[in-house]
Every structure is written in C-alpha cells, then in structure tokens.
C-alpha positions as YAML, in Angstrom:
chain: A
units: angstrom
residues:
- id: 1
  name: MET
  ca: [43.28, -50.44, 17.20]
- id: 2
  name: ASP
  ca: [43.10, -49.25, 13.81]
- id: 3
  name: ILE
  ca: [43.33, -45.56, 13.05]
- id: 4
  name: THR
  ca: [41.30, -45.00, 10.09]
- id: 5
  name: LEU
  ca: [41.62, -43.18, 6.73]
- id: 6
  name: VAL
  ca: [38.07, -41.82, 5.22]
- id: 7
  name: VAL
  ca: [38.93, -40.79, 1.77]
- id: 8
  name: LEU
  ca: [35.93, -38.09, 0.65]
- id: 9
  name: ALA
  ca: [35.52, -39.09, -3.28]
- id: 10
  name: ALA
  ca: [31.60, -38.80, -4.12]
- id: 11
  name: GLY
  ca: [31.69, -35.21, -5.07]
- id: 12
  name: ILE
  ca: [30.26, -33.85, -8.37]
- id: 13
  name: GLY
  ca: [33.33, -31.98, -9.30]
- id: 14
  name: SER
  ca: [31.15, -29.61, -11.46]
- id: 15
  name: ARG
  ca: [33.77, -27.03, -11.56]
- id: 16
  name: TYR
  ca: [35.89, -29.09, -12.87]
- id: 17
  name: GLY
  ca: [34.30, -29.96, -16.36]
- id: 18
  name: ALA
  ca: [34.24, -33.06, -18.36]
- id: 19
  name: GLY
  ca: [35.61, -36.00, -16.72]
- id: 20
  name: ILE
  ca: [35.70, -36.87, -12.82]
- id: 21
  name: LYS
  ca: [38.42, -35.13, -11.18]
- id: 22
  name: GLN
  ca: [38.90, -37.76, -8.29]
- id: 23
  name: LEU
  ca: [40.20, -39.82, -10.83]
- id: 24
  name: ALA
  ca: [42.50, -37.75, -13.09]
- id: 25
  name: ARG
  ca: [46.09, -38.99, -13.53]
- id: 26
  name: VAL
  ca: [48.43, -36.68, -12.24]
- id: 27
  name: GLY
  ca: [51.49, -38.82, -11.16]
- id: 28
  name: PRO
  ca: [54.17, -39.36, -13.25]
- id: 29
  name: SER
  ca: [53.65, -43.12, -13.57]
- id: 30
  name: GLY
  ca: [49.68, -42.41, -13.90]
- id: 31
  name: GLU
  ca: [49.13, -42.03, -9.66]
- id: 32
  name: ILE
  ca: [45.73, -40.06, -9.12]
- id: 33
  name: ILE
  ca: [45.96, -37.26, -5.84]
- id: 34
  name: MET
  ca: [44.39, -40.31, -3.88]
- id: 35
  name: ASP
  ca: [47.06, -42.79, -4.47]
- id: 36
  name: TYR
  ca: [49.60, -40.20, -2.43]
- id: 37
  name: SER
  ca: [47.13, -39.40, 0.07]
- id: 38
  name: VAL
  ca: [46.86, -43.20, 1.10]
- id: 39
  name: HIS
  ca: [50.54, -43.64, 0.48]
- id: 40
  name: ASP
  ca: [51.07, -41.13, 3.15]
- id: 41
  name: ALA
  ca: [48.56, -42.13, 5.65]
- id: 42
  name: ILE
  ca: [49.92, -45.63, 5.34]
- id: 43
  name: ARG
  ca: [53.32, -44.58, 5.95]
- id: 44
  name: ALA
  ca: [52.21, -42.43, 8.95]
- id: 45
  name: GLY
  ca: [50.93, -45.43, 10.54]
- id: 46
  name: PHE
  ca: [47.30, -45.62, 9.56]
- id: 47
  name: SER
  ca: [46.01, -49.24, 9.00]
- id: 48
  name: ARG
  ca: [42.46, -48.91, 7.14]
- id: 49
  name: VAL
  ca: [41.22, -46.92, 4.42]
- id: 50
  name: ILE
  ca: [37.49, -46.18, 3.76]
- id: 51
  name: PHE
  ca: [36.39, -44.65, 0.34]
- id: 52
  name: ILE
  ca: [32.68, -43.05, 0.17]
- id: 53
  name: ILE
  ca: [32.08, -42.93, -3.45]
- id: 54
  name: ARG
  ca: [28.75, -42.43, -5.75]
- id: 55
  name: ARG
  ca: [27.35, -45.61, -6.84]
- id: 56
  name: ASP
  ca: [27.40, -44.40, -10.36]
- id: 57
  name: ILE
  ca: [31.17, -43.81, -10.30]
- id: 58
  name: TYR
  ca: [31.82, -47.35, -8.59]
- id: 59
  name: GLU
  ca: [33.02, -49.22, -11.66]
- id: 60
  name: ASP
  ca: [35.39, -46.50, -12.51]
- id: 61
  name: PHE
  ca: [36.80, -46.02, -9.33]
- id: 62
  name: ARG
  ca: [37.30, -49.77, -9.33]
- id: 63
  name: GLU
  ca: [39.37, -50.00, -12.56]
- id: 64
  name: VAL
  ca: [41.16, -46.40, -11.91]
- id: 65
  name: VAL
  ca: [41.51, -47.07, -8.33]
- id: 66
  name: GLY
  ca: [40.30, -50.15, -6.09]
- id: 67
  name: ASP
  ca: [41.45, -52.89, -8.08]
- id: 68
  name: ARG
  ca: [44.95, -51.55, -8.07]
- id: 69
  name: LEU
  ca: [45.31, -50.32, -4.37]
- id: 70
  name: GLU
  ca: [43.54, -53.18, -2.87]
- id: 71
  name: ALA
  ca: [46.38, -55.72, -4.13]
- id: 72
  name: LYS
  ca: [48.78, -52.97, -2.38]
- id: 73
  name: PHE
  ca: [46.59, -53.28, 1.09]
- id: 74
  name: ARG
  ca: [46.50, -56.84, 1.21]
- id: 75
  name: ALA
  ca: [50.17, -57.03, 0.81]
- id: 76
  name: LEU
  ca: [50.62, -54.17, 3.35]
- id: 77
  name: GLY
  ca: [47.98, -55.86, 5.87]
- id: 78
  name: VAL
  ca: [45.62, -52.55, 5.10]
- id: 79
  name: LYS
  ca: [41.94, -53.08, 5.70]
- id: 80
  name: TRP
  ca: [39.55, -51.09, 3.29]
- id: 81
  name: ASP
  ca: [35.78, -50.61, 2.82]
- id: 82
  name: TYR
  ca: [33.24, -48.73, 0.48]
- id: 83
  name: ALA
  ca: [30.77, -46.94, 1.55]
- id: 84
  name: PHE
  ca: [28.42, -44.94, -1.06]
- id: 85
  name: GLN
  ca: [26.63, -41.66, -0.65]
- id: 86
  name: GLU
  ca: [23.09, -41.80, -1.62]
- id: 87
  name: LEU
  ca: [20.37, -38.71, -1.53]
- id: 88
  name: GLY
  ca: [18.06, -41.00, 0.02]
- id: 89
  name: GLU
  ca: [14.13, -41.85, -0.63]
- id: 90
  name: ASP
  ca: [13.38, -38.63, 1.28]
- id: 91
  name: ALA
  ca: [15.37, -36.33, -0.50]
- id: 92
  name: PRO
  ca: [13.24, -33.30, -2.35]
- id: 93
  name: ALA
  ca: [11.83, -33.97, -5.51]
- id: 94
  name: GLY
  ca: [14.34, -32.74, -8.27]
- id: 95
  name: ARG
  ca: [17.33, -32.59, -6.30]
- id: 96
  name: THR
  ca: [20.54, -34.16, -7.81]
- id: 97
  name: ARG
  ca: [23.25, -32.10, -5.78]
- id: 98
  name: PRO
  ca: [24.68, -34.54, -2.78]
- id: 99
  name: TRP
  ca: [23.93, -33.47, 0.60]
- id: 100
  name: GLY
  ca: [27.33, -32.56, 1.13]
- id: 101
  name: THR
  ca: [30.51, -33.66, 3.24]
- id: 102
  name: GLY
  ca: [28.96, -34.11, 6.76]
- id: 103
  name: GLN
  ca: [26.12, -36.57, 5.38]
- id: 104
  name: ALA
  ca: [29.22, -38.24, 3.26]
- id: 105
  name: VAL
  ca: [30.73, -39.33, 6.52]
- id: 106
  name: LEU
  ca: [27.17, -40.72, 7.76]
- id: 107
  name: ALA
  ca: [27.60, -43.02, 4.54]
- id: 108
  name: CYS
  ca: [30.12, -44.77, 6.62]
- id: 109
  name: LYS
  ca: [28.81, -44.61, 10.32]
- id: 110
  name: ASP
  ca: [28.29, -48.12, 10.45]
- id: 111
  name: LEU
  ca: [31.79, -49.20, 9.89]
- id: 112
  name: LEU
  ca: [33.54, -46.57, 12.01]
- id: 113
  name: ASP
  ca: [34.18, -47.67, 15.73]
- id: 114
  name: GLY
  ca: [37.44, -45.88, 16.36]
- id: 115
  name: PRO
  ca: [39.22, -42.67, 15.76]
- id: 116
  name: PHE
  ca: [39.02, -41.55, 12.17]
- id: 117
  name: ALA
  ca: [40.74, -38.67, 9.91]
- id: 118
  name: VAL
  ca: [38.86, -37.65, 6.65]
- id: 119
  name: VAL
  ca: [39.96, -35.87, 4.01]
- id: 120
  name: ASN
  ca: [38.84, -34.88, 0.09]
- id: 121
  name: ALA
  ca: [39.93, -37.20, -2.57]
- id: 122
  name: ASP
  ca: [41.23, -34.44, -4.88]
- id: 123
  name: ASP
  ca: [43.20, -32.60, -2.31]
- id: 124
  name: TYR
  ca: [47.37, -33.11, -1.69]
- id: 125
  name: TYR
  ca: [48.13, -32.44, 2.03]
- id: 126
  name: GLY
  ca: [51.75, -33.10, 2.24]
- id: 127
  name: LYS
  ca: [53.27, -36.36, 4.30]
- id: 128
  name: SER
  ca: [53.77, -34.08, 7.82]
- id: 129
  name: ALA
  ca: [49.72, -33.43, 7.96]
- id: 130
  name: TYR
  ca: [49.53, -37.33, 7.91]
- id: 131
  name: LYS
  ca: [52.13, -37.89, 10.92]
- id: 132
  name: ALA
  ca: [50.28, -35.00, 12.48]
- id: 133
  name: ALA
  ca: [47.18, -36.37, 12.10]
- id: 134
  name: TYR
  ca: [48.02, -40.19, 13.17]
- id: 135
  name: ASP
  ca: [49.77, -38.70, 16.12]
- id: 136
  name: PHE
  ca: [46.94, -36.90, 17.43]
- id: 137
  name: LEU
  ca: [44.35, -39.76, 16.57]
- id: 138
  name: SER
  ca: [46.72, -42.39, 18.39]
- id: 139
  name: ALA
  ca: [46.70, -40.25, 21.69]
- id: 140
  name: SER
  ca: [42.95, -39.84, 21.44]
- id: 141
  name: ASP
  ca: [41.18, -40.06, 24.90]
- id: 142
  name: PRO
  ca: [37.80, -42.26, 25.13]
- id: 143
  name: ASN
  ca: [37.31, -39.77, 28.61]
- id: 144
  name: ASP
  ca: [37.16, -36.82, 26.35]
- id: 145
  name: PRO
  ca: [35.17, -37.86, 22.78]
- id: 146
  name: TYR
  ca: [34.56, -34.38, 21.75]
- id: 147
  name: ARG
  ca: [38.34, -33.74, 21.50]
- id: 148
  name: PHE
  ca: [38.72, -33.26, 17.77]
- id: 149
  name: GLY
  ca: [41.71, -31.96, 15.50]
- id: 150
  name: MET
  ca: [42.02, -30.36, 12.50]
- id: 151
  name: ALA
  ca: [44.83, -29.51, 10.18]
- id: 152
  name: GLY
  ca: [45.68, -25.68, 9.27]
- id: 153
  name: PHE
  ca: [46.86, -24.61, 6.04]
- id: 154
  name: VAL
  ca: [48.22, -21.28, 5.39]
- id: 155
  name: LEU
  ca: [46.12, -19.36, 3.04]
- id: 156
  name: LYS
  ca: [48.15, -18.16, 0.74]
- id: 157
  name: ASN
  ca: [49.69, -21.96, 0.16]
- id: 158
  name: THR
  ca: [46.40, -23.29, -0.73]
- id: 159
  name: LEU
  ca: [44.96, -20.86, -3.96]
- id: 160
  name: SER
  ca: [44.84, -21.70, -7.42]
- id: 161
  name: ASP
  ca: [45.86, -19.49, -10.31]
- id: 162
  name: ALA
  ca: [43.04, -21.05, -12.49]
- id: 163
  name: GLY
  ca: [40.16, -19.56, -10.25]
- id: 164
  name: GLU
  ca: [38.12, -18.95, -7.04]
- id: 165
  name: VAL
  ca: [38.13, -21.49, -4.32]
- id: 166
  name: THR
  ca: [36.29, -22.10, -1.31]
- id: 167
  name: ARG
  ca: [38.18, -22.32, 2.27]
- id: 168
  name: GLY
  ca: [37.22, -22.55, 5.95]
- id: 169
  name: LEU
  ca: [38.40, -19.10, 7.60]
- id: 170
  name: CYS
  ca: [39.80, -20.01, 11.00]
- id: 171
  name: SER
  ca: [40.17, -18.14, 14.39]
- id: 172
  name: VAL
  ca: [42.75, -19.73, 16.69]
- id: 173
  name: ASP
  ca: [43.43, -18.92, 20.40]
- id: 174
  name: GLU
  ca: [46.69, -18.84, 21.84]
- id: 175
  name: THR
  ca: [46.59, -22.48, 23.05]
- id: 176
  name: GLY
  ca: [46.43, -23.37, 19.45]
- id: 177
  name: ARG
  ca: [42.30, -24.24, 19.67]
- id: 178
  name: LEU
  ca: [40.17, -23.52, 17.31]
- id: 179
  name: THR
  ca: [37.55, -20.77, 17.94]
- id: 180
  name: ASP
  ca: [35.77, -20.09, 14.66]
- id: 181
  name: ILE
  ca: [35.51, -21.32, 11.35]
- id: 182
  name: VAL
  ca: [33.90, -19.90, 8.20]
- id: 183
  name: GLU
  ca: [33.25, -21.65, 5.10]
- id: 184
  name: THR
  ca: [34.04, -18.81, 2.80]
- id: 185
  name: ARG
  ca: [33.12, -19.15, -1.03]
- id: 186
  name: HIS
  ca: [34.99, -17.02, -3.76]
- id: 187
  name: ILE
  ca: [38.36, -16.54, -2.42]
- id: 188
  name: MET
  ca: [40.97, -15.56, -5.42]
- id: 189
  name: LYS
  ca: [44.60, -15.21, -5.40]
- id: 190
  name: THR
  ca: [46.14, -11.45, -5.62]
- id: 191
  name: ALA
  ca: [48.90, -9.63, -6.06]
- id: 192
  name: GLU
  ca: [48.93, -8.91, -2.26]
- id: 193
  name: GLY
  ca: [48.06, -12.28, -1.30]
- id: 194
  name: ALA
  ca: [44.15, -13.40, -1.26]
- id: 195
  name: ALA
  ca: [40.69, -11.59, -1.29]
- id: 196
  name: VAL
  ca: [37.20, -12.59, -1.14]
- id: 197
  name: ASN
  ca: [35.47, -11.65, -4.30]
- id: 198
  name: GLY
  ca: [32.11, -10.44, -3.23]
- id: 199
  name: PRO
  ca: [29.48, -7.74, -4.94]
- id: 200
  name: ASP
  ca: [31.04, -4.45, -3.50]
- id: 201
  name: GLY
  ca: [34.40, -5.94, -5.07]
- id: 202
  name: PRO
  ca: [36.97, -7.87, -3.44]
- id: 203
  name: ARG
  ca: [37.84, -7.64, 0.13]
- id: 204
  name: PRO
  ca: [41.49, -8.25, 1.37]
- id: 205
  name: LEU
  ca: [42.31, -11.85, 3.48]
- id: 206
  name: ASP
  ca: [45.12, -12.13, 5.55]
- id: 207
  name: GLY
  ca: [47.45, -14.65, 3.51]
- id: 208
  name: ASP
  ca: [49.26, -15.75, 6.23]
- id: 209
  name: GLY
  ca: [46.10, -16.70, 8.31]
- id: 210
  name: LEU
  ca: [45.22, -20.61, 8.85]
- id: 211
  name: VAL
  ca: [42.00, -22.24, 6.78]
- id: 212
  name: SER
  ca: [40.49, -25.73, 7.01]
- id: 213
  name: MET
  ca: [41.00, -27.76, 3.80]
- id: 214
  name: ASN
  ca: [38.59, -30.46, 5.20]
- id: 215
  name: MET
  ca: [41.42, -32.56, 6.90]
- id: 216
  name: TRP
  ca: [39.61, -33.22, 10.23]
- id: 217
  name: MET
  ca: [40.53, -35.78, 13.15]
- id: 218
  name: LEU
  ca: [37.49, -37.33, 14.79]
- id: 219
  name: THR
  ca: [35.74, -40.08, 16.97]
- id: 220
  name: PRO
  ca: [32.71, -42.01, 16.70]
- id: 221
  name: ALA
  ca: [31.05, -39.46, 19.23]
- id: 222
  name: PHE
  ca: [30.90, -36.79, 16.45]
- id: 223
  name: VAL
  ca: [29.45, -39.05, 14.19]
- id: 224
  name: SER
  ca: [26.76, -39.66, 16.68]
- id: 225
  name: LYS
  ca: [26.28, -35.70, 16.78]
- id: 226
  name: LEU
  ca: [26.66, -35.82, 12.83]
- id: 227
  name: ASP
  ca: [23.58, -38.03, 12.40]
- id: 228
  name: GLU
  ca: [21.18, -35.96, 14.68]
- id: 229
  name: GLY
  ca: [22.12, -33.13, 12.75]
- id: 230
  name: PHE
  ca: [21.30, -34.12, 9.68]
- id: 231
  name: GLU
  ca: [17.96, -34.65, 10.33]
- id: 232
  name: ARG
  ca: [17.57, -31.09, 12.07]
- id: 233
  name: PHE
  ca: [19.01, -29.85, 9.00]
- id: 234
  name: LYS
  ca: [16.53, -31.67, 6.39]
- id: 235
  name: LYS
  ca: [13.66, -29.97, 8.37]
- id: 236
  name: THR
  ca: [15.07, -26.14, 8.28]
- id: 237
  name: MET
  ca: [17.38, -25.92, 5.00]
- id: 238
  name: ALA
  ca: [16.50, -22.82, 3.12]
- id: 239
  name: ASP
  ca: [16.84, -24.07, -0.14]
- id: 240
  name: PRO
  ca: [15.82, -28.15, -0.69]
- id: 241
  name: MET
  ca: [17.85, -27.92, -3.89]
- id: 242
  name: LYS
  ca: [21.21, -26.30, -2.81]
- id: 243
  name: ASP
  ca: [21.41, -26.69, 0.61]
- id: 244
  name: GLU
  ca: [24.83, -28.71, 1.98]
- id: 245
  name: TYR
  ca: [25.31, -30.24, 5.41]
- id: 246
  name: LEU
  ca: [29.06, -29.18, 5.62]
- id: 247
  name: LEU
  ca: [31.64, -30.46, 7.91]
- id: 248
  name: PRO
  ca: [33.14, -27.11, 8.81]
- id: 249
  name: ASP
  ca: [29.53, -25.69, 9.31]
- id: 250
  name: ILE
  ca: [28.87, -28.70, 12.01]
- id: 251
  name: VAL
  ca: [32.17, -28.41, 13.82]
- id: 252
  name: GLY
  ca: [32.01, -24.66, 13.88]
- id: 253
  name: ARG
  ca: [28.95, -24.86, 15.93]
- id: 254
  name: MET
  ca: [29.78, -27.59, 18.15]
- id: 255
  name: VAL
  ca: [32.60, -25.00, 18.83]
- id: 256
  name: ARG
  ca: [30.79, -22.28, 19.72]
- id: 257
  name: SER
  ca: [28.17, -23.87, 21.61]
- id: 258
  name: GLY
  ca: [31.17, -25.27, 23.99]
- id: 259
  name: LEU
  ca: [30.66, -29.10, 23.08]
- id: 260
  name: ALA
  ca: [33.74, -29.75, 21.44]
- id: 261
  name: HIS
  ca: [37.20, -28.56, 21.32]
- id: 262
  name: VAL
  ca: [39.39, -28.70, 17.99]
- id: 263
  name: GLN
  ca: [43.09, -28.71, 18.35]
- id: 264
  name: VAL
  ca: [44.45, -27.04, 15.20]
- id: 265
  name: LEU
  ca: [47.68, -28.42, 13.64]
- id: 266
  name: PRO
  ca: [49.33, -25.94, 11.89]
- id: 267
  name: SER
  ca: [51.22, -27.38, 8.37]
- id: 268
  name: GLN
  ca: [53.54, -25.45, 6.19]
- id: 269
  name: ASP
  ca: [53.23, -27.56, 3.62]
- id: 270
  name: ARG
  ca: [52.04, -26.60, 0.10]
- id: 271
  name: TRP
  ca: [48.52, -27.71, -0.74]
- id: 272
  name: PHE
  ca: [47.83, -28.63, -4.20]
- id: 273
  name: GLY
  ca: [44.34, -29.96, -5.71]
- id: 274
  name: ILE
  ca: [42.44, -30.07, -8.46]
- id: 275
  name: THR
  ca: [39.69, -27.53, -8.38]
- id: 276
  name: HIS
  ca: [39.36, -26.19, -12.12]
- id: 277
  name: HIS
  ca: [40.49, -28.17, -14.81]
- id: 278
  name: ASP
  ca: [43.33, -26.02, -15.48]
- id: 279
  name: ASP
  ca: [44.59, -26.93, -12.34]
- id: 280
  name: ARG
  ca: [45.83, -30.49, -13.38]
- id: 281
  name: ASP
  ca: [48.69, -29.48, -15.52]
- id: 282
  name: VAL
  ca: [50.32, -27.36, -12.04]
- id: 283
  name: VAL
  ca: [49.25, -30.20, -10.41]
- id: 284
  name: GLU
  ca: [51.20, -33.03, -13.01]
- id: 285
  name: ALA
  ca: [54.25, -30.34, -12.20]
- id: 286
  name: ALA
  ca: [54.11, -30.15, -8.69]
- id: 287
  name: PHE
  ca: [54.38, -34.45, -8.26]
- id: 288
  name: ARG
  ca: [56.92, -34.78, -11.07]
- id: 289
  name: GLU
  ca: [59.28, -32.02, -8.89]
- id: 290
  name: LEU
  ca: [58.36, -34.30, -5.77]
- id: 291
  name: VAL
  ca: [59.14, -37.55, -7.68]
- id: 292
  name: ALA
  ca: [62.51, -35.51, -8.90]
- id: 293
  name: ARG
  ca: [64.01, -34.82, -5.46]
- id: 294
  name: GLY
  ca: [63.09, -38.27, -3.99]
- id: 295
  name: GLU
  ca: [60.27, -37.45, -2.15]
- id: 296
  name: TYR
  ca: [58.29, -40.02, -3.46]
- id: 297
  name: PRO
  ca: [59.96, -42.97, -5.43]
- id: 298
  name: ARG
  ca: [58.53, -43.50, -9.03]
- id: 299
  name: ASP
  ca: [56.94, -47.01, -8.11]
- id: 300
  name: LEU
  ca: [54.94, -45.21, -5.11]
- id: 301
  name: PHE
  ca: [54.40, -47.63, -2.35]
- id: 302
  name: SER
  ca: [57.56, -49.45, -2.94]
- id: 303
  name: ASP
  ca: [58.92, -47.34, 0.35]
- id: 304
  name: VAL
  ca: [55.78, -48.22, 2.83]
...
C-alpha cells in the first residue's frame, strides 16, 4: 500500500510580495523548502507524492521543481502526480482568492485511494514529524476510517520575527487526542512568548501550547466528508469573495461532532517557513546550519 504525501503548493502567497514563495531557493545548493519536505518524507517511507498547484504556475513549477524531482522519483521508484486547484465555473463573479486548503485537497480526490499526509509547500516540519506521520498512517485501520493524526508543534517554535502568522491553536486531552482547534490570525512573537494582536491590544498566549501547522494524517473517508462539506460551505459562506474552506475548521467540526478522533503527534522540532519576504534570509541561514551539522547532505537526495 502506498503512503502518499500531498503537498499544498497552490497558495497565492500575497504576504510574501513579489515572486512565488513556494519556489524560493533557500538551500545551499539552490534547494527550495519543498525539496527537504519530499526528501524527509521519502526517507520516512512515503512512496507517492501529489503536488497540488495552480495552472498558472505549472511551467514555473516544472522548471524549478518538477523536472528535477521527477528524475529523483524515477531513480527511487517513487510515484508522483499533479493536481490543479481551481475556482470552478460556479465561483462567484469577481472572486480570485482560492477556496482554501480543504478545497485544495479535493483537487486530488480522484487520486487518493489510501492513507495520506497533507503538508504546506512553504513549511519545514523536520524529519521526526515525517517519521511519526508515516508510522501513524502505516497503522491505519480500515475499520476505523475516521481516526486521523495531526503533527502538533510548540507555538513558540513556529513564530516569525518578520510579522504576524496564522496558527491552529489546539486543545488536547490527557490521552493526546485533539478536542478542539481554533484557526487564529494575527499571532505575533513577544518578549514573553506570543500574543494575538486584536482590536483591544495584544492578548497573551501560552508559548508552550501546541498548534497545528497544517500537517495532517488522513484517510479517503475524510475526503468524502470534505466533498460533502464543500457544497454546504458554498451555500452558507458569509463573504463569497474571501471566505475559505480550511482544513483546521473542517477537522475541528468533525471532532466536536464526535465523528472523528485525531491523535496529536507532538514534535519538538523547530519549524521554519516563508510567510513574509523577510523570512527568507532566516530560512536560508537555518538550512545552511542544518547542512553544516550533517543533518542533510549537500547533494540532498544522496542519502535516500
């Protein structure tokens, strides 16, 4: 059975400014963050990769990512596919914003026939997160199709010096199961740890609390519910120009209703990624350090 990695690479990246942030070269030999994600996933045991992109970046994606990685995939016996996130003919007139991460996963629904992990293209999650994800998915039970997993990162390890970020703030019970998740915008780093920047000023957050970075372990049963929910979402959304169908919101509703149970897989790895343009220098320095320490070879896939 293939364990599949679904890479979400269709975001507009408006906060990054000029250029396509998912394709920013940050490694010492010109690697992008996605290269490290794919490398770590393959080393952990994943045997298939699906890239979800927009049609308008297809040529850039193939030039920077696809052609090079496809050669690696062939040599390693890894399968791959592309899927395109599109607004669709029934989108409200004037809408240009993508429908969000939930609808992005729906773009590859016809390609998913087994357990899979979902990750953002512009986030570095660390090796241990991929190993935990693979082990969790390998133990999937067809008789328990709504048992999902989520990588839980320590909030203070996921903040940007360059500006505010959005994180899924998690509540977890004594058994490690997710009890609630709240997608929270305007989180900033502070001297004390973290805070939400609201209309009444900053509200402190627990910097040691767990957050979702959109690394999910899911099953085909989830995709069926995702499909049903998207039709309801389009009929009930408050702002047809801006509302998004987001994975944390969808999973959170399934958990609160009792349909799904989500095991949180805690990670102490330091997250880094490109949200703001100024993040790029920090990410480049982090990868140089990882290579210098021997965490990754300079020829990235030489150890797979």
